[in-house]
C-alpha positions as CSV (number, residue, x, y, z in Angstrom):
1,M,44.7,22.6,14.4
2,S,43.8,20.0,11.8
3,C,43.6,20.7,8.1
4,I,40.5,18.4,7.8
5,C,37.4,20.5,7.2
6,A,33.6,19.8,6.8
7,K,33.9,19.6,3.0
8,D,36.4,16.7,3.4
9,I,33.9,14.4,5.3
10,M,30.4,15.7,4.5
11,H,27.7,13.8,2.6
12,P,26.4,15.7,-0.5
13,R,23.2,17.6,0.0
14,I,20.3,15.6,1.2
15,S,17.3,17.3,2.8
16,L,13.6,17.5,3.5
17,P,11.5,20.2,2.0
18,A,9.6,22.1,4.7
19,K,6.2,21.1,3.4
20,M,7.1,17.4,3.0
21,K,4.3,15.4,4.6
22,G,4.6,12.4,7.0
23,E,4.6,9.5,4.6
24,E,7.3,10.9,2.3
25,L,9.2,12.3,5.3
26,V,9.4,8.9,7.0
27,E,10.5,7.2,3.8
28,K,13.3,9.8,3.3
29,L,14.4,9.3,7.0
30,M,15.1,5.6,6.2
31,C,18.5,6.7,4.9
32,S,21.7,6.0,6.9
33,Y,21.4,9.3,8.8
34,P,19.3,9.7,12.0
35,A,18.2,13.2,11.0
36,L,18.0,15.4,7.9
37,P,18.0,19.1,7.4
38,V,14.8,20.9,6.5
39,V,15.1,23.5,3.8
40,N,12.9,26.3,2.4
41,D,12.3,26.9,-1.3
42,N,15.7,28.7,-1.6
43,L,17.5,25.6,-0.2
44,E,18.3,27.5,3.1
45,V,18.4,25.4,6.2
46,I,15.5,26.2,8.5
47,G,15.7,23.2,10.9
48,V,16.4,19.5,11.3
49,V,14.0,16.6,11.7
50,S,15.3,13.5,13.5
51,E,13.9,10.0,14.0
52,Y,13.2,11.1,17.6
53,D,11.1,14.0,16.3
54,V,8.9,11.5,14.5
55,F,8.7,9.3,17.6
56,G,7.6,12.4,19.6
57,A,4.8,13.0,17.1
58,L,3.7,9.4,17.4
59,E,3.9,9.6,21.2
60,E,1.5,12.6,21.0
61,G,-0.9,10.4,19.1
62,R,-0.4,12.1,15.7
63,T,-0.7,9.9,12.7
64,I,1.7,9.9,9.8
65,H,-0.8,12.1,7.9
66,E,-0.8,14.7,10.6
67,F,2.7,16.1,10.5
68,S,5.1,17.7,8.1
69,A,8.9,18.3,8.2
70,E,8.2,21.9,9.2
71,S,5.9,20.9,12.1
72,L,8.5,18.5,13.6
73,M,11.8,20.3,13.0
74,T,14.1,21.6,15.7
75,C,17.2,23.8,15.4
76,G,19.8,21.7,17.0
77,H,20.2,23.8,20.1
78,S,19.6,21.8,23.2
79,E,17.7,24.5,25.1
80,H,14.8,24.8,22.7
81,G,13.0,23.5,19.6
82,A,12.9,25.6,16.5
83,C,14.6,29.0,16.2
84,A,15.7,31.5,13.5
85,S,19.3,30.2,13.4
86,P,19.7,26.4,13.3
87,I,23.1,25.0,14.0
88,T,25.1,24.8,10.8
89,V,28.8,24.9,9.7
90,T,30.5,26.1,6.6
91,P,32.5,23.8,4.2
92,D,35.7,25.2,5.7
93,A,34.8,24.5,9.3
94,P,37.6,22.6,11.0
95,I,36.8,19.1,12.3
96,E,37.7,20.1,15.8
97,A,34.9,22.7,15.8
98,I,32.5,20.1,14.4
99,V,33.4,17.6,17.1
100,D,32.9,20.3,19.7
101,L,29.4,21.1,18.4
102,F,28.4,17.4,18.5
103,Y,29.8,17.0,22.0
104,Q,28.3,20.2,23.4
105,N,24.9,19.4,21.9
106,S,25.0,15.6,22.2
107,K,21.4,15.2,23.3
108,S,19.9,17.4,20.6
109,L,22.2,17.1,17.6
110,S,22.6,14.1,15.4
111,V,23.6,15.8,12.1
112,I,25.0,19.1,11.2
113,P,24.0,20.8,8.0
114,V,26.9,22.3,5.9
115,V,25.9,25.6,4.3
116,D,27.7,27.9,1.8
117,K,26.2,31.4,1.5
118,K,23.1,30.2,3.4
119,K,22.4,27.3,1.0
120,L,22.7,23.6,2.0
121,V,25.6,21.9,0.4
122,G,25.9,18.8,2.6
123,I,25.5,17.2,6.0
124,I,27.8,15.7,8.5
125,G,26.7,12.9,10.9
126,R,28.7,11.5,13.8
127,K,29.5,8.5,11.7
128,N,31.2,10.7,9.1
129,I,33.7,11.7,11.8
130,I,34.1,8.1,13.0
131,N,34.7,6.9,9.5
132,A,37.4,9.6,9.0
133,L,39.1,8.4,12.1
134,A,39.1,4.8,10.8
135,E,40.4,5.7,7.4
136,R,44.2,5.0,7.4
137,G,46.3,8.1,6.7
138,F,43.3,10.4,6.4
139,W,43.5,11.8,10.0
140,E,47.0,11.9,11.4
141,E,47.0,11.2,15.1
142,H,49.0,14.4,15.9
143,E,46.4,16.6,14.1
144,F,43.7,16.2,16.8
145,K,45.4,16.7,20.2
146,K,43.5,16.1,23.4
147,R,42.6,19.4,24.8
148,T,42.2,19.9,28.5
149,P,40.6,22.9,30.2
């Protein structure tokens, strides 16, 4: 198992307040991540909003003034929209587990919130992992062995 963990590759906390309205939400989604975690007043992750969630609202005929982060969010699980336990990892989660989450939920997961004691501390996008691969000496080849069933 690799010694690389979520805290080694995560981006510091960036999120959307649940009540954030359409215009502000879209502006915040213009960052380099295709999705952002949605947090409650206690900075606990309650979901994720992606660019595709915004497209879905537009496809439904909703205007930018007719949705909020809370109304668009999903949980990251491929089988449903929102739930009580969105997909998250802890700062010490090994990179192999993070790669597995992205791979298993590839159609519904574009960022993974990193939480410590239920509070958001960062996010990991697929590009964070790709960048770690590209960084010379950061990720030794022998640390991530191909696993076969």
